[in-house]
C-alpha positions as a Markdown table, in Angstrom:
| # | Residue | x | y | z |
|---|---|---|---|---|
| 1 | Met | -9.4 | -40.9 | -67.6 |
| 2 | Ile | -10.8 | -44.1 | -68.5 |
| 3 | Ala | -14.5 | -44.3 | -66.7 |
| 4 | Leu | -16.5 | -47.2 | -65.8 |
| 5 | Asp | -19.9 | -46.1 | -65.4 |
| 6 | Leu | -20.4 | -47.5 | -61.7 |
| 7 | Gln | -23.6 | -45.6 | -60.9 |
| 8 | Thr | -25.4 | -47.4 | -63.5 |
| 9 | Phe | -24.0 | -50.7 | -62.6 |
| 10 | Ala | -24.9 | -50.2 | -59.0 |
| 11 | Ala | -28.1 | -49.5 | -59.8 |
| 12 | Arg | -28.6 | -52.5 | -61.6 |
| 13 | Ala | -26.7 | -54.8 | -59.4 |
| 14 | Ser | -29.2 | -53.9 | -56.5 |
| 15 | Tyr | -31.5 | -56.1 | -58.5 |
| 16 | Lys | -29.3 | -59.2 | -58.2 |
| 17 | Tyr | -26.5 | -58.9 | -55.4 |
| 18 | Ala | -26.8 | -58.3 | -51.9 |
| 19 | Pro | -25.8 | -54.7 | -50.8 |
| 20 | Ser | -22.5 | -56.4 | -49.0 |
| 21 | Thr | -21.5 | -57.9 | -52.2 |
| 22 | Ile | -22.3 | -54.6 | -54.1 |
| 23 | Arg | -20.0 | -52.7 | -51.8 |
| 24 | Arg | -17.0 | -55.0 | -52.3 |
| 25 | Gln | -18.0 | -55.1 | -56.1 |
| 26 | Leu | -17.6 | -51.4 | -56.3 |
| 27 | Val | -14.2 | -51.2 | -54.6 |
| 28 | Asn | -12.8 | -53.5 | -56.6 |
| 29 | Leu | -14.0 | -51.9 | -59.9 |
| 30 | Gln | -12.9 | -48.6 | -58.8 |
| 31 | Lys | -9.4 | -49.9 | -58.0 |
| 32 | Phe | -9.7 | -51.6 | -61.7 |
| 33 | Glu | -10.7 | -48.4 | -63.2 |
| 34 | Arg | -7.6 | -46.4 | -61.7 |
| 35 | Trp | -5.4 | -49.2 | -62.8 |
| 36 | Leu | -6.8 | -48.5 | -66.5 |
| 37 | Asp | -6.6 | -44.8 | -66.4 |
| 38 | Glu | -2.8 | -44.9 | -65.2 |
| 39 | Arg | -1.9 | -47.0 | -68.2 |
| 40 | Asn | -4.5 | -45.0 | -70.6 |
| 41 | Leu | -6.0 | -48.7 | -71.2 |
| 42 | Thr | -9.6 | -49.7 | -72.2 |
| 43 | Leu | -11.9 | -52.2 | -70.8 |
| 44 | Ser | -11.0 | -55.5 | -72.8 |
| 45 | Ser | -10.2 | -59.1 | -72.2 |
| 46 | Glu | -6.5 | -58.3 | -72.7 |
| 47 | Ser | -6.4 | -55.4 | -70.1 |
| 48 | Val | -8.3 | -57.9 | -67.6 |
| 49 | Ile | -5.8 | -60.4 | -67.9 |
| 50 | Glu | -3.1 | -58.2 | -67.4 |
| 51 | Tyr | -4.5 | -56.6 | -64.4 |
| 52 | Leu | -5.4 | -60.2 | -63.1 |
| 53 | Gln | -1.8 | -61.4 | -63.7 |
| 54 | Glu | -0.4 | -58.1 | -61.8 |
| 55 | Gln | -2.6 | -58.7 | -58.6 |
| 56 | Met | -1.1 | -62.3 | -58.7 |
| 57 | Asp | 2.5 | -61.5 | -59.1 |
| 58 | Lys | 1.8 | -59.1 | -56.0 |
| 59 | Lys | 1.0 | -62.6 | -54.4 |
| 60 | Leu | -2.6 | -61.6 | -53.5 |
| 61 | Asp | -4.6 | -64.6 | -52.3 |
| 62 | Gly | -6.6 | -66.7 | -54.6 |
| 63 | Gly | -10.0 | -65.9 | -53.2 |
| 64 | Ser | -9.6 | -61.8 | -53.6 |
| 65 | Ile | -8.4 | -62.6 | -57.2 |
| 66 | Arg | -11.3 | -64.9 | -58.1 |
| 67 | Asn | -13.8 | -62.0 | -56.4 |
| 68 | Ile | -11.8 | -59.4 | -58.6 |
| 69 | Phe | -12.7 | -61.5 | -62.0 |
| 70 | Phe | -16.1 | -62.0 | -60.6 |
| 71 | Asp | -16.9 | -58.1 | -60.0 |
| 72 | Ile | -15.4 | -57.4 | -63.3 |
| 73 | Gln | -17.6 | -60.1 | -65.1 |
| 74 | Ser | -20.7 | -59.1 | -63.3 |
| 75 | Tyr | -20.0 | -55.2 | -64.6 |
| 76 | Val | -19.4 | -56.6 | -68.3 |
| 77 | Lys | -22.7 | -58.6 | -68.0 |
| 78 | Leu | -24.9 | -56.1 | -66.3 |
| 79 | Met | -23.9 | -53.2 | -68.6 |
| 80 | Gly | -24.4 | -55.4 | -71.7 |
| 81 | Ile | -20.8 | -55.3 | -73.1 |
| 82 | Asn | -20.0 | -57.7 | -75.7 |
| 83 | Leu | -16.6 | -58.9 | -74.1 |
| 84 | Asn | -15.4 | -62.6 | -73.9 |
| 85 | Leu | -13.5 | -63.1 | -70.7 |
| 86 | Glu | -13.0 | -66.9 | -71.0 |
| 87 | Lys | -9.1 | -66.4 | -71.4 |
| 88 | Ala | -9.0 | -64.4 | -68.4 |
| 89 | Arg | -11.1 | -66.9 | -66.2 |
| 90 | Glu | -8.5 | -69.7 | -67.5 |
| 91 | Ile | -5.5 | -67.9 | -65.5 |
| 92 | Leu | -7.6 | -67.7 | -62.2 |
| 93 | Pro | -6.2 | -69.7 | -59.2 |
| 94 | Arg | -7.8 | -73.0 | -58.5 |
| 95 | Phe | -10.8 | -72.3 | -55.7 |
| 96 | Thr | -10.4 | -74.5 | -53.0 |
| 97 | Leu | -12.5 | -74.6 | -49.7 |
| 98 | Lys | -10.3 | -74.3 | -46.7 |
| 99 | Glu | -11.3 | -76.7 | -43.9 |
| 100 | Ala | -13.0 | -75.0 | -41.0 |
| 101 | Arg | -10.9 | -73.8 | -38.1 |
| 102 | Trp | -13.3 | -74.4 | -34.8 |
| 103 | Met | -12.9 | -74.0 | -30.9 |
| 104 | Ser | -13.5 | -76.5 | -28.3 |
| 105 | Glu | -16.9 | -76.1 | -26.4 |
| 106 | Glu | -14.6 | -75.3 | -23.5 |
| 107 | Glu | -12.9 | -72.4 | -25.2 |
| 108 | Val | -16.0 | -71.1 | -26.5 |
| 109 | Arg | -17.4 | -71.0 | -22.7 |
| 110 | Lys | -13.9 | -69.1 | -21.8 |
| 111 | Leu | -14.5 | -66.5 | -24.5 |
| 112 | Phe | -17.8 | -66.1 | -23.6 |
| 113 | Asp | -17.3 | -65.7 | -19.7 |
| 114 | Ala | -14.2 | -63.1 | -20.7 |
| 115 | Ala | -16.2 | -61.0 | -22.8 |
| 116 | Leu | -19.1 | -60.8 | -20.0 |
| 117 | Ser | -17.0 | -59.3 | -17.7 |
| 118 | Thr | -15.4 | -56.9 | -19.9 |
| 119 | Ser | -17.6 | -56.2 | -22.9 |
| 120 | Pro | -21.5 | -57.4 | -22.9 |
| 121 | Glu | -22.0 | -56.6 | -26.5 |
| 122 | Ile | -19.2 | -59.1 | -27.6 |
| 123 | Ala | -20.4 | -61.7 | -25.2 |
| 124 | Val | -23.8 | -61.4 | -26.7 |
| 125 | Phe | -22.5 | -61.6 | -30.2 |
| 126 | Ile | -20.5 | -64.7 | -29.1 |
| 127 | Ala | -23.7 | -66.2 | -27.5 |
| 128 | Leu | -25.8 | -65.6 | -31.0 |
| 129 | Ala | -23.1 | -66.5 | -33.4 |
| 130 | Tyr | -22.6 | -69.9 | -31.5 |
| 131 | Glu | -25.9 | -70.8 | -30.6 |
| 132 | Tyr | -27.3 | -70.6 | -34.2 |
| 133 | Gly | -24.2 | -71.2 | -36.2 |
| 134 | Arg | -24.7 | -67.9 | -38.0 |
| 135 | Arg | -22.2 | -65.5 | -40.0 |
| 136 | Pro | -20.7 | -62.5 | -38.2 |
| 137 | Gly | -22.6 | -60.4 | -40.8 |
| 138 | Glu | -25.8 | -62.0 | -40.2 |
| 139 | Val | -25.7 | -61.3 | -36.3 |
| 140 | Leu | -24.5 | -57.9 | -37.0 |
| 141 | Ser | -27.5 | -57.2 | -39.3 |
| 142 | Leu | -30.0 | -58.2 | -36.5 |
| 143 | Arg | -32.6 | -55.5 | -35.9 |
| 144 | Trp | -34.9 | -55.4 | -32.6 |
| 145 | Glu | -37.9 | -56.2 | -34.9 |
| 146 | Asp | -36.1 | -59.1 | -35.8 |
| 147 | Ile | -36.6 | -60.6 | -32.2 |
| 148 | Asp | -39.9 | -61.3 | -30.9 |
| 149 | Phe | -39.6 | -61.7 | -27.2 |
| 150 | Glu | -43.1 | -62.6 | -26.2 |
| 151 | His | -43.1 | -65.6 | -28.6 |
| 152 | Lys | -39.5 | -66.4 | -28.2 |
| 153 | Ile | -38.5 | -66.2 | -32.2 |
| 154 | Ile | -35.5 | -64.8 | -33.6 |
| 155 | Arg | -34.8 | -64.1 | -37.2 |
| 156 | Phe | -31.6 | -64.0 | -39.2 |
| 157 | Pro | -31.0 | -62.6 | -42.9 |
| 158 | Ile | -29.3 | -65.3 | -44.8 |
| 159 | Leu | -26.3 | -63.7 | -46.5 |
| 160 | Lys | -24.8 | -65.1 | -49.7 |
| 161 | Arg | -28.2 | -65.6 | -51.3 |
| 162 | Arg | -29.3 | -63.7 | -54.5 |
| 163 | Glu | -33.0 | -63.9 | -52.8 |
| 164 | Arg | -33.9 | -62.6 | -49.6 |
| 165 | Glu | -33.9 | -65.5 | -47.1 |
| 166 | Ile | -34.6 | -65.5 | -43.3 |
| 167 | Ala | -33.8 | -68.1 | -41.1 |
| 168 | Glu | -36.1 | -68.2 | -38.0 |
| 169 | Phe | -35.1 | -70.3 | -34.7 |
| 170 | Glu | -36.3 | -70.4 | -31.5 |
| 171 | Leu | -35.2 | -67.8 | -29.0 |
| 172 | Lys | -33.5 | -69.5 | -25.9 |
| 173 | Asp | -34.4 | -68.5 | -22.5 |
| 174 | Tyr | -30.7 | -67.8 | -21.4 |
| 175 | Leu | -30.5 | -65.5 | -24.3 |
| 176 | Ile | -33.3 | -63.2 | -23.3 |
| 177 | Pro | -31.8 | -61.6 | -20.2 |
| 178 | Leu | -28.7 | -60.9 | -22.4 |
| 179 | Leu | -30.4 | -59.2 | -25.2 |
| 180 | Ser | -32.3 | -57.2 | -22.9 |
| 181 | Ser | -29.4 | -55.7 | -21.3 |
| 182 | Leu | -28.2 | -54.4 | -24.3 |
| 183 | Pro | -29.0 | -50.7 | -24.7 |
| 184 | Arg | -31.6 | -49.7 | -27.4 |
| 185 | Glu | -29.9 | -46.9 | -29.2 |
| 186 | Gly | -31.4 | -47.4 | -32.5 |
| 187 | Glu | -32.8 | -50.1 | -35.1 |
| 188 | Arg | -29.7 | -52.5 | -34.6 |
| 189 | Val | -29.3 | -54.8 | -32.0 |
| 190 | Phe | -25.1 | -54.3 | -32.1 |
| 191 | Asn | -23.7 | -50.7 | -32.7 |
| 192 | Ile | -20.3 | -52.0 | -33.7 |
| 193 | Thr | -18.9 | -52.2 | -37.2 |
| 194 | His | -17.6 | -55.8 | -38.7 |
| 195 | Arg | -14.0 | -54.5 | -38.6 |
| 196 | Lys | -14.1 | -53.3 | -35.1 |
| 197 | Leu | -15.8 | -56.7 | -34.0 |
| 198 | Cys | -12.8 | -58.6 | -35.8 |
| 199 | Lys | -10.3 | -56.7 | -34.1 |
| 200 | Arg | -11.6 | -57.1 | -30.6 |
| 201 | Phe | -12.6 | -60.7 | -31.2 |
| 202 | Lys | -9.0 | -61.4 | -32.1 |
| 203 | Arg | -7.4 | -59.4 | -29.5 |
| 204 | Leu | -10.0 | -61.5 | -26.7 |
| 205 | Ser | -9.0 | -64.7 | -28.2 |
| 206 | Leu | -5.3 | -64.2 | -27.9 |
| 207 | Phe | -5.5 | -63.1 | -24.5 |
| 208 | Val | -7.8 | -65.8 | -23.3 |
| 209 | Leu | -6.9 | -68.7 | -25.5 |
| 210 | Lys | -3.5 | -67.8 | -27.0 |
| 211 | Lys | -4.7 | -68.3 | -30.2 |
| 212 | Pro | -6.1 | -65.7 | -33.2 |
| 213 | Phe | -9.7 | -66.9 | -33.8 |
| 214 | Thr | -12.0 | -64.9 | -35.9 |
| 215 | Pro | -15.8 | -64.3 | -35.3 |
| 216 | His | -16.4 | -66.7 | -38.0 |
| 217 | Ser | -15.0 | -69.3 | -36.1 |
| 218 | Leu | -18.0 | -69.3 | -33.8 |
| 219 | Arg | -20.1 | -70.5 | -36.7 |
| 220 | His | -17.5 | -73.3 | -37.6 |
| 221 | Ser | -17.3 | -74.5 | -33.8 |
| 222 | Arg | -21.2 | -74.6 | -33.5 |
| 223 | Ile | -21.7 | -76.8 | -36.7 |
| 224 | Thr | -18.5 | -78.8 | -35.8 |
| 225 | His | -20.2 | -79.7 | -32.3 |
| 226 | Leu | -23.4 | -80.6 | -33.7 |
| 227 | Arg | -21.7 | -82.9 | -36.0 |
| 228 | Lys | -19.7 | -84.7 | -33.2 |
| 229 | Gln | -23.0 | -84.9 | -31.2 |
| 230 | Gly | -24.5 | -86.6 | -34.1 |
| 231 | Val | -26.7 | -84.6 | -35.8 |
| 232 | Pro | -26.9 | -85.7 | -39.5 |
| 233 | Leu | -24.9 | -84.0 | -42.3 |
| 234 | Asp | -27.7 | -83.3 | -44.2 |
| 235 | Ile | -29.5 | -81.7 | -41.3 |
| 236 | Val | -27.0 | -79.4 | -40.4 |
| 237 | Ser | -26.2 | -78.3 | -44.0 |
| 238 | Lys | -29.9 | -77.3 | -44.7 |
| 239 | Tyr | -31.2 | -76.0 | -41.3 |
| 240 | Ile | -27.7 | -74.7 | -39.9 |
| 241 | Ala | -25.1 | -73.7 | -42.4 |
| 242 | Arg | -27.7 | -73.4 | -45.0 |
| 243 | His | -25.5 | -74.0 | -47.9 |
| 244 | Ala | -26.7 | -74.3 | -51.2 |
| 245 | Ser | -24.9 | -77.9 | -51.4 |
| 246 | Ile | -24.4 | -80.6 | -49.1 |
| 247 | Ala | -21.2 | -81.0 | -51.0 |
| 248 | Thr | -20.2 | -77.7 | -49.7 |
| 249 | Thr | -20.8 | -78.6 | -46.1 |
| 250 | Ala | -18.8 | -81.8 | -46.5 |
| 251 | Lys | -15.9 | -80.1 | -47.9 |
| 252 | Ile | -15.5 | -77.5 | -45.6 |
| 253 | Tyr | -16.3 | -79.4 | -42.4 |
| 254 | Arg | -14.2 | -82.7 | -43.5 |
| 255 | His | -14.2 | -83.8 | -39.9 |
| 256 | Ile | -17.2 | -86.5 | -41.1 |
| 257 | Thr | -17.1 | -90.0 | -41.4 |
| 258 | Glu | -16.3 | -92.2 | -44.4 |
| 259 | Glu | -20.0 | -93.7 | -43.9 |
| 260 | Glu | -21.5 | -90.3 | -43.9 |
| 261 | Lys | -19.5 | -89.7 | -47.1 |
| 262 | Ser | -20.9 | -92.8 | -48.8 |
| 263 | Glu | -24.4 | -91.4 | -48.3 |
| 264 | Ile | -23.7 | -88.6 | -50.4 |
| 265 | Pro | -24.7 | -89.0 | -53.9 |
| 266 | Glu | -21.4 | -88.7 | -56.1 |
| 267 | Ser | -23.0 | -86.0 | -58.1 |
| 268 | Ala | -23.5 | -83.9 | -55.2 |
| 269 | Leu | -19.9 | -84.2 | -54.0 |
| 270 | Ala | -18.6 | -83.4 | -57.6 |
| 271 | Thr | -20.9 | -80.0 | -57.3 |
| 272 | Arg | -18.8 | -77.2 | -57.2 |
| 273 | Gly | -18.8 | -75.9 | -53.7 |
| 274 | Glu | -20.0 | -72.3 | -52.8 |
| 275 | Arg | -18.1 | -69.9 | -51.0 |
| 276 | Glu | -18.6 | -70.3 | -46.8 |
């Protein structure tokens, strides 16, 4: 069997990547390892190109293919393997940021009201994700110790950062009774997996709004509404979206005025965006 040393890789990756990223890397690397074994191939630039090309022939989406390349490249670098992957990089599909899909404020309220009567846990998730514009994983990662009811402070871990970062916000009064209504059955506020949340949320949005929204749509919706209320793009980018570059915010949330675009330095807009 063609074996990759995934145990050593995981140990080294723990100093550089977030746990969620490492889990994805290991899944992709295990699939690549099985593919190599089935064809009795070794890890090489040629085998990487062949594997990526096969995934593209299967019509795998561009983002997934880029993740596969990134994970193989990470393995090569962290394991100190002398392998040039520039030719493999050249065949990758071009990365483009999709414009955010968002709900109206009325639609968010309808979803919240429907969830409140059928699934309080989902209702609290909706309230937190929308109020603070957080990613689903950041909300699901909440622990009770992250919520200071006495001083009205709530802290979210920021995902997609190599260094640990915490976003601290004021805990709104209306959220206190909602959070207090949830059972404390462990360290985490939410006892639901991301996969199950997505299924329930999509089912709820189809029933209530007749549209298949995802939990991430709450973040997009909040940021869009703040923009429409006149909150400056740089403020939204730095304190709510928390993107590494204002260019990323501008590309994802394209519903900004030409006047605002002109205020962004060309060098910033030319910067390659990060994944939302």
